[in-house]
Biotite code that builds the C-alpha atoms (Angstrom):
import biotite.structure as struc

atoms = struc.array([
    struc.Atom([-68.728, -5.994, 36.030], chain_id="A", res_id=1, res_name="MET", atom_name="CA", element="C"),
    struc.Atom([-70.094, -7.763, 38.891], chain_id="A", res_id=2, res_name="ALA", atom_name="CA", element="C"),
    struc.Atom([-73.919, -7.853, 39.772], chain_id="A", res_id=3, res_name="ILE", atom_name="CA", element="C"),
    struc.Atom([-74.927, -9.203, 43.538], chain_id="A", res_id=4, res_name="LYS", atom_name="CA", element="C"),
    struc.Atom([-78.790, -10.234, 44.339], chain_id="A", res_id=5, res_name="GLN", atom_name="CA", element="C"),
    struc.Atom([-79.497, -10.781, 47.425], chain_id="A", res_id=6, res_name="TRP", atom_name="CA", element="C"),
    struc.Atom([-83.072, -11.844, 49.047], chain_id="A", res_id=7, res_name="GLY", atom_name="CA", element="C"),
    struc.Atom([-84.885, -14.209, 51.837], chain_id="A", res_id=8, res_name="TYR", atom_name="CA", element="C"),
    struc.Atom([-86.760, -17.326, 50.928], chain_id="A", res_id=9, res_name="GLU", atom_name="CA", element="C"),
    struc.Atom([-88.940, -18.930, 53.883], chain_id="A", res_id=10, res_name="ILE", atom_name="CA", element="C"),
    struc.Atom([-87.789, -22.631, 53.764], chain_id="A", res_id=11, res_name="VAL", atom_name="CA", element="C"),
    struc.Atom([-88.819, -26.010, 55.485], chain_id="A", res_id=12, res_name="ARG", atom_name="CA", element="C"),
    struc.Atom([-87.230, -28.578, 57.010], chain_id="A", res_id=13, res_name="GLY", atom_name="CA", element="C"),
    struc.Atom([-84.435, -31.056, 55.540], chain_id="A", res_id=14, res_name="THR", atom_name="CA", element="C"),
    struc.Atom([-85.335, -31.653, 51.638], chain_id="A", res_id=15, res_name="THR", atom_name="CA", element="C"),
    struc.Atom([-83.633, -28.947, 49.577], chain_id="A", res_id=16, res_name="PRO", atom_name="CA", element="C"),
    struc.Atom([-86.000, -26.105, 47.403], chain_id="A", res_id=17, res_name="VAL", atom_name="CA", element="C"),
    struc.Atom([-84.894, -24.353, 44.722], chain_id="A", res_id=18, res_name="SER", atom_name="CA", element="C"),
    struc.Atom([-85.991, -20.446, 43.885], chain_id="A", res_id=19, res_name="TYR", atom_name="CA", element="C"),
    struc.Atom([-85.903, -19.019, 40.577], chain_id="A", res_id=20, res_name="ASP", atom_name="CA", element="C"),
    struc.Atom([-83.505, -16.018, 41.018], chain_id="A", res_id=21, res_name="LEU", atom_name="CA", element="C"),
    struc.Atom([-85.340, -12.638, 39.812], chain_id="A", res_id=22, res_name="PRO", atom_name="CA", element="C"),
    struc.Atom([-83.067, -11.671, 38.149], chain_id="A", res_id=23, res_name="ILE", atom_name="CA", element="C"),
    struc.Atom([-80.885, -14.508, 35.976], chain_id="A", res_id=24, res_name="PRO", atom_name="CA", element="C"),
    struc.Atom([-76.865, -14.027, 35.671], chain_id="A", res_id=25, res_name="PHE", atom_name="CA", element="C"),
    struc.Atom([-75.474, -13.651, 32.239], chain_id="A", res_id=26, res_name="MET", atom_name="CA", element="C"),
    struc.Atom([-72.762, -16.316, 33.806], chain_id="A", res_id=27, res_name="GLU", atom_name="CA", element="C"),
    struc.Atom([-72.421, -18.356, 36.106], chain_id="A", res_id=28, res_name="GLN", atom_name="CA", element="C"),
    struc.Atom([-72.594, -16.579, 39.912], chain_id="A", res_id=29, res_name="PRO", atom_name="CA", element="C"),
    struc.Atom([-69.609, -17.290, 41.461], chain_id="A", res_id=30, res_name="PHE", atom_name="CA", element="C"),
    struc.Atom([-70.296, -16.617, 45.441], chain_id="A", res_id=31, res_name="THR", atom_name="CA", element="C"),
    struc.Atom([-73.398, -16.610, 47.869], chain_id="A", res_id=32, res_name="VAL", atom_name="CA", element="C"),
    struc.Atom([-73.754, -16.120, 51.228], chain_id="A", res_id=33, res_name="ALA", atom_name="CA", element="C"),
    struc.Atom([-76.391, -17.084, 53.172], chain_id="A", res_id=34, res_name="ILE", atom_name="CA", element="C"),
    struc.Atom([-77.581, -16.869, 56.477], chain_id="A", res_id=35, res_name="SER", atom_name="CA", element="C"),
    struc.Atom([-80.645, -17.407, 58.727], chain_id="A", res_id=36, res_name="THR", atom_name="CA", element="C"),
    struc.Atom([-82.739, -16.865, 61.534], chain_id="A", res_id=37, res_name="GLY", atom_name="CA", element="C"),
    struc.Atom([-82.281, -19.911, 63.096], chain_id="A", res_id=38, res_name="ASN", atom_name="CA", element="C"),
    struc.Atom([-78.811, -20.190, 63.649], chain_id="A", res_id=39, res_name="SER", atom_name="CA", element="C"),
    struc.Atom([-79.298, -23.980, 65.318], chain_id="A", res_id=40, res_name="GLY", atom_name="CA", element="C"),
    struc.Atom([-80.484, -25.339, 62.139], chain_id="A", res_id=41, res_name="ASN", atom_name="CA", element="C"),
    struc.Atom([-77.261, -25.224, 60.165], chain_id="A", res_id=42, res_name="HIS", atom_name="CA", element="C"),
    struc.Atom([-79.688, -23.656, 56.805], chain_id="A", res_id=43, res_name="ALA", atom_name="CA", element="C"),
    struc.Atom([-77.613, -24.884, 53.903], chain_id="A", res_id=44, res_name="SER", atom_name="CA", element="C"),
    struc.Atom([-76.826, -23.874, 50.126], chain_id="A", res_id=45, res_name="CYS", atom_name="CA", element="C"),
    struc.Atom([-77.837, -26.557, 47.606], chain_id="A", res_id=46, res_name="GLY", atom_name="CA", element="C"),
    struc.Atom([-76.097, -25.057, 44.922], chain_id="A", res_id=47, res_name="GLY", atom_name="CA", element="C"),
    struc.Atom([-77.184, -22.705, 42.060], chain_id="A", res_id=48, res_name="PHE", atom_name="CA", element="C"),
    struc.Atom([-76.541, -21.672, 38.622], chain_id="A", res_id=49, res_name="THR", atom_name="CA", element="C"),
    struc.Atom([-77.700, -18.572, 36.379], chain_id="A", res_id=50, res_name="LYS", atom_name="CA", element="C"),
    struc.Atom([-81.284, -18.697, 37.390], chain_id="A", res_id=51, res_name="THR", atom_name="CA", element="C"),
    struc.Atom([-81.598, -20.934, 40.506], chain_id="A", res_id=52, res_name="THR", atom_name="CA", element="C"),
    struc.Atom([-80.873, -21.112, 44.196], chain_id="A", res_id=53, res_name="ILE", atom_name="CA", element="C"),
    struc.Atom([-81.093, -24.476, 46.179], chain_id="A", res_id=54, res_name="ILE", atom_name="CA", element="C"),
    struc.Atom([-81.777, -24.284, 49.625], chain_id="A", res_id=55, res_name="LEU", atom_name="CA", element="C"),
    struc.Atom([-82.857, -26.664, 52.571], chain_id="A", res_id=56, res_name="ARG", atom_name="CA", element="C"),
    struc.Atom([-84.062, -25.240, 56.327], chain_id="A", res_id=57, res_name="ALA", atom_name="CA", element="C"),
    struc.Atom([-81.292, -27.743, 57.956], chain_id="A", res_id=58, res_name="GLY", atom_name="CA", element="C"),
    struc.Atom([-81.354, -30.931, 59.315], chain_id="A", res_id=59, res_name="THR", atom_name="CA", element="C"),
    struc.Atom([-84.663, -31.481, 61.803], chain_id="A", res_id=60, res_name="THR", atom_name="CA", element="C"),
    struc.Atom([-87.565, -32.499, 59.549], chain_id="A", res_id=61, res_name="ALA", atom_name="CA", element="C"),
    struc.Atom([-90.345, -30.100, 59.167], chain_id="A", res_id=62, res_name="ASP", atom_name="CA", element="C"),
    struc.Atom([-88.512, -27.022, 61.375], chain_id="A", res_id=63, res_name="VAL", atom_name="CA", element="C"),
    struc.Atom([-89.520, -23.966, 59.427], chain_id="A", res_id=64, res_name="TRP", atom_name="CA", element="C"),
    struc.Atom([-86.544, -20.911, 58.848], chain_id="A", res_id=65, res_name="ASP", atom_name="CA", element="C"),
    struc.Atom([-85.606, -17.932, 57.086], chain_id="A", res_id=66, res_name="THR", atom_name="CA", element="C"),
    struc.Atom([-82.978, -17.862, 54.761], chain_id="A", res_id=67, res_name="ILE", atom_name="CA", element="C"),
    struc.Atom([-80.998, -15.274, 53.183], chain_id="A", res_id=68, res_name="GLY", atom_name="CA", element="C"),
    struc.Atom([-78.870, -15.014, 50.458], chain_id="A", res_id=69, res_name="PHE", atom_name="CA", element="C"),
    struc.Atom([-76.535, -13.166, 48.497], chain_id="A", res_id=70, res_name="PHE", atom_name="CA", element="C"),
    struc.Atom([-74.905, -13.711, 45.398], chain_id="A", res_id=71, res_name="ILE", atom_name="CA", element="C"),
    struc.Atom([-72.506, -12.601, 42.965], chain_id="A", res_id=72, res_name="ILE", atom_name="CA", element="C"),
    struc.Atom([-72.052, -12.813, 39.668], chain_id="A", res_id=73, res_name="GLY", atom_name="CA", element="C"),
    struc.Atom([-71.564, -11.535, 36.192], chain_id="A", res_id=74, res_name="VAL", atom_name="CA", element="C"),
])
């Protein structure tokens, strides 16, 4: 049975930031999708584990962005 989690974080600049997931997965999640409020800044997911997601606002220092994420795992 797949478990889905979603949320959003406000992220600033080019340094990746790790956020704790509200509910840990039992196994490594297998997919993530992100969306961003500032599409010109190239926001990205730097990786994810059973307990965290790593997000980066983009390629421009000191720019704030809201990044939404959706993760599927078990």
